[in-house]
C-alpha positions, 0 to 999 in steps of 0.5 A, spaced: 307 130 669 300 128 670 294 130 665 288 132 668 281 129 666 279 135 661 286 135 658 286 127 657 279 128 654 281 134 649 287 130 646 283 123 645 277 127 642 282 131 638 285 124 635 278 121 634 276 127 630 282 127 626 281 120 624 274 121 623 275 127 618 281 123 614 276 116 614 271 121 611 275 123 606 277 116 604 270 114 603 268 120 599 274 119 594 272 112 593 265 114 592 268 117 586 271 112 583 268 105 585 262 103 581 255 104 585 248 102 583 245 105 577 239 108 581 243 111 586 246 118 585 253 120 588 250 126 592 245 122 595 251 117 598 255 123 599 249 127 604 248 120 607 255 120 609 255 127 611 249 126 616 252 120 619 259 123 620 256 130 623 252 126 628 258 122 630 262 128 631 257 131 635 257 125 640 264 125 640 265 133 642 259 132 647 254 136 643 247 135 644 242 138 638 235 140 639 230 142 634 224 146 634 220 147 627 219 142 621 225 140 618 226 143 611 224 139 605 229 140 599 230 143 595 230 150 599 235 155 601 237 155 608 239 161 611 242 162 619 245 166 623 253 165 624 256 163 631 261 158 629 264 153 625 260 148 629 254 151 626 255 146 620 256 140 624 249 142 628 246 143 621 248 137 618 246 133 624 239 135 622 238 137 614 243 135 608 245 141 604 251 144 600 254 149 604 257 156 601 264 157 605 269 163 605 274 161 599 280 160 604 277 154 607 279 151 601 286 151 603 286 148 610 289 141 611 284 136 610 278 140 611 279 143 604 280 137 601 273 134 604 270 141 602 271 140 595 269 132 595 262 134 598 261 140 593 262 146 598 261 152 594 267 157 596 266 164 595 271 170 595 267 175 599 272 180 597 271 180 590 264 182 587 265 178 581 266 172 584 258 172 584 258 170 577 261 163 578 258 162 585 250 163 583 250 158 578 253 153 582 248 155 587 243 154 582 245 147 579 245 144 586 238 147 587 236 144 580 239 138 582 234 137 588 239 139 594 239 144 599 244 150 599 246 153 606 249 159 607 250 165 612 247 171 610 251 175 615 257 174 612 261 173 618 260 170 625 259 173 632 258 172 639 251 171 638 248 177 642 243 179 636 242 177 629 247 181 624 244 185 618 243 180 612 246 181 605 242 179 600 246 177 593 246 170 595 239 170 595 239 171 588 240 163 587 233 162 590 230 167 586 232 164 579 230 157 581 224 159 584 225 155 591 223 157 598 228 160 603 228 157 610 231 161 616 234 157 622 236 161 628 242 158 632 244 158 639 249 155 644 249 153 651 254 151 656 254 149 663 259 150 669 264 150 669 265 151 662 265 159 660 259 162 657 258 159 650 259 166 647 266 165 649 267 158 649 263 155 643 262 162 638 268 163 634 269 171 633 273 177 633 280 174 632 280 168 636 285 163 633 282 156 630 286 151 632 287 153 640 279 155 640 277 148 638 282 144 643 279 149 648 272 147 646 274 139 647 276 140 654 269 141 656 264 135 657 259 138 653 254 143 650 247 144 647 246 146 640 239 149 639 236 150 632 229 153 630 227 153 623 222 158 620 216 156 615 218 156 608 219 163 605 217 165 598 218 172 594 211 175 593 214 182 590 207 184 588 206 186 596 213 189 597 212 197 596 217 200 591 224 202 593 222 200 600 229 199 604 229 195 611 234 195 616 235 188 616 239 189 610 247 190 610 250 197 608 252 194 601 245 190 600 243 196 595 249 195 591 247 192 584 251 186 586 245 181 584 243 185 578 250 185 575 251 177 576 244 176 573 246 180 567 253 177 567 250 170 567 247 166 561 243 161 561 244 129 633 247 125 637 242 119 638 235 122 639 237 129 636 235 127 629 228 128 627 225 124 621 223 129 615 216 130 614 212 132 608 213 132 601 218 136 597 216 143 595 214 145 588 218 150 585 215 156 582 216 159 575 222 163 574 220 170 574 222 176 569 229 178 570 227 185 571 224 183 578 229 179 581 233 184 585 226 186 588 225 179 590 232 178 592 231 184 597 224 181 599 227 174 601 233 177 605 228 182 609 223 176 610 229 171 612 232 176 617 225 177 620 224 170 621 231 168 624 230 174 628 223 172 631 226 165 633 233 168 636 235 167 643 242 170 645 248 165 646 248 166 653 252 172 653 256 174 659 258 181 662 265 180 665 270 183 661 276 178 664 278 174 659 277 166 660 282 161 659 280 160 652 282 167 650 289 166 654 291 161 649 292 166 644 295 172 648 298 175 642 291 176 639 288 179 645 294 184 645 292 186 638 285 187 640 284 189 647 277 191 646 275 184 644 270 182 650 267 189 650 260 188 646 260 195 644 267 195 641 267 196 634 271 189 633 269 186 639 262 182 636 264 179 630 269 176 625 270 178 618 269 172 614 
């Protein structure tokens, strides 16, 4: 039995990705036990390794990263629309940062171990009280001069539009007095690969391993990241009680306030060198204004991401591609998954 070139490509890429991920875990583990220069912080070395790993991974899978706008200078909170697990690799090609990820990722083989070694902040979105732990961890990263990156949509989508943002995690930026930068993500594929909203975006009930393996069959794809300018909260300009359509339906729930009361105290050629100086932190504001600032940051960040947003090449066909046929059981569970107007067809709970 002979293998076609695309399958050989996928198998060789899979082996290379596993090797590089395992080697990254080894390096990160050794960094924690081996002596290092007294003037070098562990997180600086970690982020340098992650940037190198991300660019090597991008080359391995044929992802070419294009950037528009000035690269964020930390410490900042970077927020983006969420399309796929590839988002993380694409962003790390350009900017270092601590990611906020869903809690179950910590249990994934190899990936979970690597996540803990790089200080990923895991959040259980089903438990509101988990914010009491997550927000101080985000604050600690920002206070140490690091970027924090999260996806305020709380789910991944096929990239037809920007989903509503949820505001609770913006509280960390308010407490630390740092700006927010929006990042608009978009993917593109070329024939004969399926449209990027089906082949690169990971949404609905697509299964992780088959999706990755199918993606590795394709020669390559484009990732486009458009950064906004820095966004600061200016609550004196926000009318009291204003509610924006940018917010998710649960934004008005007092999650951020409860957390506040309960806590004391590119491939080659795609990477651009960061320019400019580090932003100055603004003084912390009284806690009774934090909810208003948080919601304003959420609204402004949503508007910034939406302004630069371009859909991830959606297609009109309702015929499943080979990618989706890799999981026929999932299709039978949700036959409307390709219908952009379907109730469950455009996003994946995260």
